[in-house]
N, C-alpha and C positions, 0 to 999 in steps of 0.2 A: 718273225715268229708267226706260227700258225694260230688259228682260232678254232673254237668248237662251239656248237650250238646244241641245246637240249630243249625239248618242248614238253610241257605238262598240260594236260587238259583239265581245266577247272570247271566244275559244274556248280552254278549258282542257282539254288532252289528258290522259288518264289515265296515271298512272305505272305501271310494271310492278310486279308482286309480287316482291319480292327478299328472300331469306333464305338462310342457309347454316348447315351444321353444322360443328363443329370440335372436336377433343379439348380437354379442360380443360388438359392439359399435354403436353409432348413433350420428348425428350432432345436436347441439342445434337448435331448431326451426323446425326440421324435424319430420314427423309423424312416430312413431315407432309402429309396429304391433307385438303383442304377440300371439302365436298360442297355443290354449288350446288342449292338448293331452289326457285329462281325459276320462275315460270310466265309463259308468253307473252313470253319475252325473246329478243332476238337476241344481240348480242355482249356480252361481259363483260370487265372488267378487275379484277385482284386487286392490292391494295396490302398487302404483308405486314408493314408497319410497321418494317422494318429497312433501308429505302432500296431495296428490290427490288420490282418488280411485273411481272406478265405475265398471260396469260390461261389458264394451265394449271390453277391451283388446287392445285399440288403444290410444296412448298418445303422447303428444308433451312436451318435456322438455325445460324449459326456461333458465336453468343454466347448466354449465358444472360440471362434477364430477362423482362419482360412486354412484349408487343407488341400493338398495336392493328391488327387485320386488317380491311380494308375491301373489300367487294365492291360494285362499281358495275356495274349491268346496264342495258341499253337495250331499250326495248319493241320488240316485233317489228313493230308496225304503223307507229308514228310516231317511233320512235327516241328517245323520251323517256328520260332517265337517272334512276336512283334508286340511292341508296347505303345500305348497312347495315354497321355496324362492330361487332366483337366483340373480346374480349381473350383471348390465349393466353399461357400461362406456359411458358417454356422453361427446363428444368432443366440445370444444369451437370453434367458428368461427374465421377465420383469420380476421385481420383488413386491409381493402383495403383503400389505400391512395396514392395519387400521386400529383406531382406539374409540370405544364407545364412551359416551358421556357418563353413564352409570352402568353397573353390571346387574343391579337388581332394584326392585321397587314394586309398588302396588299397582294393580290394574285400574284404569288403563295407563300403561307406562309408555311415555314418549321418550325416545332416545335419539340423540344426534350422533352421527358417526364421522369421525375425522379420518380421512383417507391419507395414509402415509406411504402409499405405494410409489416406487420409482423403477424405471420410468413406466408410464402407462397412458394409453389414449382412450381405451374403452373399459368400462367397469360393469360387472354384473353382480348384483347383491341378491343373496337369498337369505331372508330373515328367519327361515325355519319354522314359520307359523302358518304355512299353507295359504298365505295371502299373496298379493301382487308383489313382484320383485321390483328392483329399481336399477336404473342405469346412470343415476346421478353420481357425481364424483364424491360429494359429501352429503349423503341423504339423511333425512329424519324419518323415523318410523314409529308408529304407535302400536304397541302390543295390546290387543283388546281382551285377550283371554289369559288366564293364569296358566302357569306351567314353566317348563325349562326349554329354552329354544337356543339352538346353535346357529349363529350367524356366519355365513360364508361369503367371502369376496373373491371373485375371479377377475384377474387383471389381464388385459390384452394389450400388446404393444402395436406399433404401426405395421409390423410384419405379420401379425396374427399369432405370434407366440404368446403363450399364456401360462400363468401360474395361479394357484389359489391358496388361501389360508383360512383358518377358522379361529375365532377368538374364544375365550372362556364362555361358557354357557351364560345366556341371559336368563335370569330367574325372575319371573313375574308372580308376585304373591296375590292370592285371591282376597277380595274384600270380605269382611265378616258379614254375616247375614243377621240382621236385627229382627227378632220376633218376640212377642210375649202374648200371654193369654190371661183371662180371668174367667171364673166358672159361670157366672150368670150376667145378664145384661141390666137388671134392675135392682137398685139398692135403696134403702130407706135413709132419708136425710137425718144426719146426726145420730144415727143408730148403727148402721152396718159399716164394717170395715171391708175393704176390697182387697182380696189376696191376688197380687199380680205374680205370675210365673214367668221368669225369663227363659225363653226358648232360643236365644241367639246361639249361633254357631260360629266358630272360628274367631272368637273374641276373647279378650283377657280381662 
């Protein structure tokens, strides 16, 4: 039996060079930028691995975990696609929580703060009274003026991720002011009575 041969010319178009840079980790809720290093490409699409994709290369993750990021680029001349995937780790935020020993009292009011944050390696306390802050884990602070103060704790973990919280307002009551007067300075023994006038304020 005879044989037959046919020839077809197949043209394989070159794929574009596709690559990108990304941080090794990022914090939940922070903006992550992915740098496109592709050469000779037209359009691109980003798949951030959490069900979201767009062409911006900027994304914010709402949950912690490891995500596979895929960049698909199309060549400038023939629109051929090529994809590159890399993994990014998203770190969850620490939980900031604390309990004051008291919520109100008279000036000067000293309060100790129990830090219930988990996990956390660095702490930044703002006592809301325009005095020095503290980086202690469980600080004590004295409020010298009366007023209402909001205490804020910012907690940083070992990755630099942070979260903050504020407790109920600390209320510092003013001291009463004790004052009195009498009309003259000299009185007669066993004759004059002295009228004292109470001029105190903030007292009961």
